C-alpha positions as CSV (number, residue, x, y, z in Angstrom):
1,M,4.2,-35.5,-4.2
2,N,7.2,-33.8,-2.5
3,K,8.4,-32.7,-6.0
4,D,4.9,-31.3,-6.9
5,R,5.0,-29.3,-3.6
6,N,8.4,-27.9,-4.2
7,K,7.2,-26.7,-7.7
8,K,4.3,-25.0,-6.1
9,L,6.5,-23.4,-3.5
10,E,9.0,-22.2,-6.1
11,K,6.3,-20.8,-8.2
12,L,4.9,-18.8,-5.2
13,T,8.2,-17.6,-4.1
14,I,9.3,-16.4,-7.6
15,A,5.8,-14.6,-7.9
16,I,6.2,-12.8,-4.6
17,Q,9.8,-11.7,-5.3
18,K,8.9,-10.6,-8.9
19,H,6.0,-8.5,-7.6
20,L,8.0,-6.9,-4.7
21,N,11.4,-6.7,-6.4
22,N,11.7,-3.0,-5.7
23,N,11.1,-1.3,-2.3
24,P,7.3,-1.4,-2.1
25,A,5.0,1.0,-0.3
26,L,3.2,-0.7,2.6
27,L,-0.6,-0.4,3.0
28,I,-1.5,-1.7,6.4
29,G,-5.0,-2.3,7.8
30,S,-6.4,-3.6,11.1
31,G,-5.7,-7.2,10.1
32,A,-2.1,-6.5,11.0
33,S,-3.0,-5.5,14.6
34,I,-5.8,-7.9,15.6
35,P,-3.5,-10.9,16.1
36,Y,-1.9,-9.0,19.1
37,G,-5.2,-8.3,20.8
38,L,-6.2,-5.0,19.2
39,P,-10.0,-4.7,18.8
40,S,-11.8,-5.6,15.6
41,M,-14.8,-3.5,14.2
42,E,-17.2,-6.0,16.0
43,N,-15.3,-5.4,19.3
44,L,-15.5,-1.6,18.8
45,A,-19.3,-2.0,18.0
46,D,-19.9,-4.0,21.2
47,E,-17.9,-1.4,23.3
48,I,-19.9,1.5,21.9
49,K,-23.2,-0.1,22.6
50,S,-22.1,-1.1,26.1
51,K,-20.6,2.3,27.1
52,L,-23.2,4.5,25.5
53,Q,-26.5,2.8,25.7
54,G,-27.4,4.2,29.2
55,K,-26.6,7.8,28.2
56,Y,-28.5,7.7,24.9
57,R,-31.2,5.1,25.4
58,D,-34.0,7.6,24.9
59,D,-32.5,9.4,21.8
60,D,-34.1,8.6,18.6
61,Q,-30.9,8.9,16.6
62,W,-29.2,6.5,18.9
63,K,-32.1,4.1,18.6
64,N,-31.8,4.2,14.9
65,L,-28.1,3.6,14.9
66,I,-28.4,0.5,17.2
67,K,-31.2,-0.7,14.9
68,K,-29.1,-0.4,11.9
69,L,-26.0,-1.9,13.6
70,N,-28.0,-4.9,14.6
71,E,-29.2,-5.3,11.1
72,T,-25.9,-5.0,9.4
73,N,-23.5,-6.2,12.0
74,N,-21.1,-3.8,10.5
75,L,-19.9,-0.6,12.3
76,E,-18.4,1.1,9.3
77,I,-21.4,0.6,7.1
78,T,-23.8,1.7,9.9
79,L,-21.9,4.9,10.8
80,D,-21.6,5.8,7.1
81,N,-25.3,5.5,6.6
82,V,-27.0,7.1,9.6
83,D,-27.3,10.6,10.9
84,I,-26.1,11.2,14.5
85,K,-25.6,14.4,16.4
86,D,-22.2,15.7,17.1
87,A,-22.4,14.8,20.8
88,I,-23.0,11.1,19.9
89,Q,-20.2,11.2,17.4
90,E,-17.8,12.7,19.8
91,D,-18.6,10.0,22.6
92,I,-18.1,7.3,20.1
93,I,-14.7,8.6,19.2
94,W,-13.7,8.7,22.9
95,V,-15.0,5.1,23.6
96,V,-13.0,3.9,20.4
97,L,-9.9,5.7,21.6
98,E,-10.0,4.4,25.1
99,L,-10.5,0.7,24.1
100,I,-7.7,0.8,21.6
101,E,-5.5,2.6,24.0
102,R,-6.0,-0.1,26.6
103,K,-5.4,-2.9,24.3
104,D,-2.4,-1.1,22.7
105,K,-0.8,-0.8,26.2
106,V,-1.4,-4.5,26.8
107,A,0.3,-5.5,23.5
108,L,3.3,-3.2,24.3
109,T,3.7,-4.8,27.7
110,K,3.7,-8.2,26.3
111,F,6.2,-7.2,23.6
112,I,8.5,-6.0,26.5
113,S,8.0,-8.6,29.1
114,E,8.1,-11.6,26.8
115,N,10.9,-10.2,24.6
116,F,9.2,-10.6,21.2
117,Y,8.0,-8.1,18.6
118,P,5.3,-7.8,16.0
119,A,5.9,-9.9,12.7
120,L,5.8,-6.7,10.8
121,T,9.2,-5.7,12.3
122,D,11.1,-8.2,10.1
123,I,9.7,-6.7,6.9
124,I,10.4,-3.1,8.0
125,E,13.9,-4.2,9.0
126,K,14.6,-5.5,5.6
127,S,13.0,-2.5,3.9
128,V,15.0,0.2,5.9
129,Q,18.2,-1.4,4.7
130,K,17.4,-0.5,1.1
131,T,18.0,2.9,-0.6
132,G,15.6,5.6,0.0
133,P,12.8,5.8,2.6
134,T,10.2,3.3,3.5
135,N,6.6,4.4,2.9
136,I,3.9,3.1,5.0
137,V,0.2,4.1,4.8
138,T,-2.3,2.9,7.3
139,T,-5.9,3.4,8.4
140,N,-5.1,2.1,11.9
141,Y,-5.3,4.2,15.0
142,D,-3.2,2.0,17.3
143,R,0.6,2.2,17.5
144,L,1.6,-1.4,16.6
145,I,3.5,-0.1,13.5
146,E,5.4,2.4,15.5
147,Y,6.5,-0.3,17.9
148,A,7.6,-2.5,14.9
149,I,9.6,0.6,13.4
150,D,11.3,1.0,16.8
151,F,12.0,-2.7,17.1
152,A,13.5,-2.5,13.6
153,D,15.7,0.5,14.4
154,G,13.9,2.6,11.8
155,K,13.7,6.3,11.9
156,N,9.9,7.0,12.4
157,N,8.4,10.1,10.8
158,T,4.7,10.7,11.2
159,G,4.8,14.5,10.5
160,F,5.3,15.4,14.2
161,S,8.5,16.8,15.7
162,G,9.6,16.9,19.3
163,N,10.2,14.5,22.1
164,Y,7.7,14.0,24.8
165,I,5.3,16.7,23.5
166,Q,5.3,16.6,19.7
167,K,3.8,19.3,17.4
168,F,2.6,18.7,14.0
169,T,4.9,20.5,11.5
170,Q,5.8,18.7,8.3
171,F,7.4,15.4,7.1
172,S,11.1,15.7,7.5
173,N,13.9,15.1,4.9
174,N,13.8,11.7,3.4
175,F,17.5,11.4,3.3
176,I,17.8,10.3,6.7
177,K,19.2,6.8,7.0
178,R,16.7,4.1,7.7
179,A,13.8,6.6,7.3
180,V,10.2,5.4,7.6
181,N,7.4,7.7,6.6
182,L,4.3,6.6,8.5
183,Y,1.1,8.1,7.1
184,K,-1.7,7.7,9.5
185,V,-4.4,8.8,7.3
186,H,-7.2,8.3,10.0
187,G,-5.2,9.6,12.9
188,S,-3.8,8.0,15.9
189,I,-4.8,7.3,19.6
190,D,-2.1,9.8,20.8
191,W,-3.0,12.8,18.5
192,F,-5.1,15.8,19.9
193,K,-6.3,19.2,18.8
194,H,-7.1,22.1,21.0
195,K,-10.8,23.2,20.5
196,E,-10.0,26.9,20.4
197,N,-6.5,27.6,19.1
198,Q,-6.3,24.4,16.9
199,N,-2.9,23.5,18.1
200,I,-2.2,19.8,17.1
201,L,-0.2,17.6,19.6
202,S,1.0,14.1,19.9
203,L,0.9,13.2,23.6
204,K,2.1,9.8,24.9
205,S,0.1,10.4,28.1
206,F,-3.3,12.2,28.0
207,N,-5.4,13.0,31.1
208,K,-8.8,12.8,29.8
209,S,-10.4,14.1,33.1
210,E,-8.3,17.2,33.0
211,L,-8.0,18.0,29.2
212,S,-11.0,16.6,27.5
213,D,-12.9,19.9,27.8
214,K,-10.0,21.7,25.9
215,Y,-8.8,18.9,23.5
216,I,-10.5,16.4,21.1
217,P,-8.9,13.3,19.8
218,L,-7.7,13.2,16.3
219,I,-9.0,10.0,15.0
220,I,-11.5,9.8,12.1
221,T,-14.2,7.3,12.6
222,P,-16.7,6.2,10.0
223,G,-19.7,8.5,10.0
224,N,-21.1,11.8,8.8
225,G,-17.9,13.9,9.7
226,K,-15.4,11.5,8.2
227,Y,-14.9,13.4,4.8
228,R,-15.2,16.8,6.5
229,E,-12.3,16.1,8.7
230,T,-10.1,15.0,5.9
231,H,-10.1,18.6,4.5
232,V,-8.3,20.1,7.6
233,D,-4.8,19.4,9.2
234,P,-3.2,17.1,10.0
235,F,-5.2,15.0,7.7
236,R,-5.1,17.2,4.7
237,T,-1.4,17.2,4.7
238,I,-0.9,13.5,5.6
239,I,-3.3,12.3,2.9
240,S,-1.8,14.4,0.2
241,K,1.7,13.2,1.1
242,A,0.6,9.7,1.2
243,D,-0.9,10.1,-2.3
244,V,2.5,11.3,-3.6
245,A,4.3,8.3,-1.9
246,L,1.9,5.8,-3.5
247,R,2.0,7.5,-6.8
248,N,5.8,7.2,-6.8
249,S,6.0,3.7,-5.5
250,A,7.0,0.9,-7.9
251,S,4.8,-1.9,-6.1
252,Y,2.5,-2.4,-3.2
253,L,2.3,-4.8,-0.3
254,C,-1.1,-4.6,1.4
255,I,-1.3,-6.4,4.8
256,G,-4.5,-7.0,6.6
257,Y,-6.3,-4.3,4.5
258,G,-9.8,-4.9,3.3
259,F,-10.0,-2.1,0.7
260,N,-12.9,-0.5,2.3
261,D,-11.5,3.2,2.3
262,E,-12.0,5.5,-0.5
263,H,-9.3,8.0,0.8
264,I,-6.3,6.1,-0.3
265,Q,-7.0,3.0,-2.4
266,P,-8.0,4.5,-5.6
267,I,-4.4,5.5,-6.4
268,I,-3.2,2.0,-5.8
269,I,-6.0,0.6,-8.0
270,D,-5.3,3.0,-10.8
271,E,-1.5,2.4,-10.7
272,N,-2.1,-1.3,-10.7
273,R,-4.5,-1.3,-13.6
274,N,-3.3,1.5,-15.8
275,N,0.5,1.5,-15.0
276,K,0.7,-2.2,-14.3
277,K,2.5,-1.6,-10.9
278,P,2.4,-5.0,-9.1
279,I,0.5,-5.4,-5.8
280,V,0.7,-8.3,-3.3
281,I,-2.4,-8.7,-0.9
282,V,-1.8,-10.6,2.4
283,T,-4.9,-11.1,4.3
284,K,-6.8,-13.5,6.4
285,E,-10.1,-12.8,4.6
286,V,-10.8,-11.9,1.0
287,T,-13.4,-9.2,1.7
288,P,-16.2,-8.6,-0.7
289,K,-14.4,-5.4,-1.8
290,I,-11.2,-7.2,-2.6
291,K,-13.2,-9.7,-4.7
292,E,-15.0,-6.8,-6.5
293,L,-11.9,-5.0,-7.2
294,F,-9.4,-7.7,-8.0
295,L,-10.9,-11.3,-8.4
296,K,-13.3,-10.2,-11.2
297,N,-10.5,-8.8,-13.3
298,I,-7.4,-10.1,-11.7
299,T,-4.3,-9.8,-13.9
300,G,-0.7,-11.1,-13.8
301,N,0.4,-8.0,-11.7
302,C,-1.8,-8.9,-8.7
303,L,-1.2,-11.7,-6.2
304,I,-3.5,-12.4,-3.3
305,I,-2.6,-14.6,-0.4
306,S,-5.5,-15.5,2.0
307,E,-6.5,-18.1,4.7
308,G,-7.5,-21.3,3.1
309,G,-10.7,-22.2,4.7
310,G,-9.4,-22.7,8.2
311,N,-6.2,-24.4,7.4
312,G,-3.3,-23.3,5.3
313,C,-3.7,-20.7,2.7
314,K,-5.1,-20.0,-0.8
315,V,-3.0,-18.1,-3.4
316,Y,-4.8,-16.3,-6.2
317,Y,-2.5,-15.8,-9.3
318,S,-5.7,-15.0,-11.4
319,S,-9.3,-15.3,-11.2
320,S,-9.0,-18.7,-12.7
321,E,-5.7,-19.9,-11.3
322,T,-5.4,-20.7,-7.6
323,E,-3.3,-22.9,-5.4
324,L,-3.8,-24.2,-1.9
325,F,-1.0,-24.8,0.6
326,S,-0.9,-26.5,3.9
327,E,1.3,-23.6,5.3
328,S,-0.3,-20.4,6.5
329,Y,1.5,-17.9,4.3
330,W,-1.3,-15.3,4.8
331,Q,0.3,-14.9,8.4
332,L,3.0,-12.3,8.2
333,D,5.7,-14.3,10.0
334,E,5.2,-17.1,7.5
335,F,4.9,-14.7,4.5
336,Y,8.2,-13.1,5.6
337,K,10.1,-16.5,5.7
338,L,8.8,-17.3,2.2
339,W,9.6,-13.9,0.8
340,F,13.1,-13.7,2.1
């Protein structure tokens, strides 16, 4: 039995190392942050209903939104398929920002007080030791990746320059040692734009009561303004730079990403299918979109590691070839140990 287990483990290890032999681009979704207390989409939906119900209870658009949300139990699908006025959309953005910011600070305090760091840190630390920049694309608004980069002694580059007050300029020279290009394609909880002069700032501390009449948060939530926002800076520049980075990458490591965003994943899918670039997906849940995109026509250049029904993990080598392990290799710290 132990011999069979060792063979299974050797096969998985070789497959991971083969797929990620070169310096892969990282695509990171909310599944990488949720283990540290950051809110899920369900948590955000509950917060939105709790905070805004009193203000909009008599508004027909709000009533329709809540009706659809209760039917689908999916915030992304609901906001993408209902019409809401700009005032409601802006209030939703503020609710999302404030909840994530609170949870983000709690996570950082825990990292510092208990002297530990996100599991992503180890992967970044290995990556920045290699030649060339590390490219990370994320749809997350929180700063867990930035904390991991700092813990790994990487040189973070988000397109902003400055110290305490940072201005959006451009992505700096990639020849900087231990450079990490972080493309936050949906924005960040510390990005803001002036309503009149369009100045774009990254502020570590933002006084909402004093500044919310002049500045708006730069986070793109699902909804009727999502694709409009991507055509203006900083998102236009960030997405175009991310596209180039993904096209030029030899392989991809996707962590906690459900493949529900049409902004960035088409390039990865195209490169995987047509140019045979390998992809490894490490996720708690194999979402319907992952099943649609990869499990129907999975090939030898795609490896999926997910939770195995509550215990251990399930590995998909192909649509017909799977293995079960008692270890939870879908968890990033366990995956790291196996990879390296």
